[in-house]
N, C-alpha and C positions, 0 to 999 in steps of 0.2 A: 937107652940111659942117654944119650946124646942128645938125642931128638926131645927126650923130655926136661933137659937141662936147658935148651933153646927154648922152649915154649916158656918155660920160669922166667927166665932173663927177659923175653920181650913181654910177659905181663907186666914184669918190676917196671921198665922202662916206660910202657906204656900207663902203668899206673900212677910213677911220679910226674911225667907230662900232663896227665890226667889233673892230680893235683895240683900241677902247678900253674895250670891254666887256670883253674877254679881261683886260686889265692890272689891272681894277677885281678883286679878290678876293672871292670869294661871303662872304655873311654867314655869320657863325660861329657855334656855336650858344649861344656867350656873349650874343650882343647881340642884346637884345630888340626888338619891334616899335618902343618908343619909341626907340630908338638907346642904351639906356643897356646899361651892362655886368654881368652878374651873375656871381659868383664859377663858375668852371670846378670840375667834379665834386671833382678832388682840393684843392681849394682853401677854405680856410675861414678864417674871421675869429675869432680868440681872445677868447671870453667877458671875459678880463681885461683886452683893451686895449679893449673896449668899457665894461667898468665900474669901473675903475680910479677908488678914490674920489679928491678933492681934498681938500688940506688945507683946514682953516678955523679963523678965530681970530684977534684981535688983534696976536697975536705973530707969527704965522707968516713975516712977511716977514723978521724976523730971522734963521730959521732955513731959509729957501728953497733957500740952494746948499748946504747938506746934505742935505736931504730928496730930492732929485732920484737920488742912488745909492744908497738904501737898500732901493727895493720890491722887488727880486731878492734880497735877503739875510735870515736869518731873524732875529729881533726880537733875541735876545742879543748877534749879533754886530751888529746893526745899531747897536744902543746907542751903540757905542762909535765910530761914525761921526759922530756929533751932537756937535760941541763941548760946547753948551750941556747934554748929559747926560752929560758924563764923568766928575761924582762918582757918577751913578747907575750906569754902567758900571763903575765901580771898585768901587762895592757889593756888585753883581751877581759880579764876578769873585772876590772876597773872601770872598762867601757860599758859592761855588761852583755857583751856578746858571744860569751863562748855557748849558751843555748841554741842561740841563733845558729853559730857553725855547726854546731854537733846536729842539729835539726835541718841542716842543709843537705841537698843532694848532687852530689856530682859537682865537686867546686875544685877551684884549684887554688893554693895560697903560696904567696909568695914571702917567706916569714924571716924577716930581720935577725940576724944574731945579735948574742948579747953585744959582741964588741960593736955592730952597727948602732945599736943603742947607746953604748959608752960614747959613742964619737959625738954624739950631740950634746951641745955643753948643758951644764947639770941644770942651770935656771930654766933653761928653754923645754928642757925635758919635764920638768916639776909643771911649768907653767900649761904643757900639753896636758899631763896626767890627771891635772885637776881643771879642766876643761872636758868633760864629758862627750860633748859635742863636736868638739874639733878633734878628738880622740878618735872616737867611732869615724868620721869622716877620713881621717887619714889610714885607720885600719881596713876601712871598706876598699880602699885606694889599693889594697894588698890580695885583694882575692877577686876571681872572674870566673864566670858559669863553665862549667863542663870540667872535666877532667883531662888538663893536658899533658901528652908524651912529650919526650924531648922533641920529635921530629915535629910537632905542631906549634913549636915556639922558635921556629929557624926564621928570622927576618920576618916577625907578624904585628900587625897591631891588636890589642885586646881593648877589650869594651871591662872596665870594672863595675864593681857593685857602687863604687860611690859614684860612677857616671863618668868618669874621667877616662883618658885612655893611656893604656902601656905601650912601649914598643920594644919591640926583640931584638936582638942581632948576635950572629954567631950561629955554633952550634955546637953540642955535644960536651966536652969540658972548657968549651970557649965561648958559652952564652950569657948576655947581658939583659939584664930588664931593666930598662932607662938607661942610668949610669951604674947599676947594682949588679956587680958579678954574682953569678950562680957557682954556690961555694958545694952544694950537696945537692943535686936535682933527681925527681922522679922516687920520692918517696912516697909507699903508700899508707894511706889511713882507711879507717872503712868507708869513708864517704868523700875523700878527697885525695888529690895529688899534693905533696907540698915540694917547693921549691927553696931552700937556707940562701937569702944572698946578704951579701956584706955592708950593703946602707939601708938605711930607712927611706922609703921613698915618699915625695911627699907630693901631692896633688897638684896640678896646675892651674 
């Protein structure tokens, strides 16, 4: 009797182990020896998701709500979605540059804030807004080729699309473009990097 009971118990344990082993799926090719998962052959991580820059500067907190929705938009359209850049967006529209900015590849835009435009006397502002050629020249002076990261703007001279030059000084949150201070920079749109500045730059 004892022998029969022992055999029955052994059979039960063996059967349970077999069922347990069968119920555990075999290791998949994606699972490494350490238990970590690696991407499946058809699965990749987008470089953009890994390298999307973060805006930086003392004025970024005021723009935070508007910046989250412009990363996938071309810059000519994205400017109109940032309330503090509405004056610039209107100037770009008035000059007929929105499509050109949207179709450009890899550019950097130094974007004067609304306060920067408001600092210009009204009569002078109205005069420039009515002169499409002059307005285009001024706005083109705010654009350079290539996406410039903050590290690329430390004490350098940049050639603008207008043909003139911009001089940068400082670094990080203490960065100036000519005599304009960057209040929020490294803002990413689909085709451009944007730096909000506190003055309208005038071609030399």
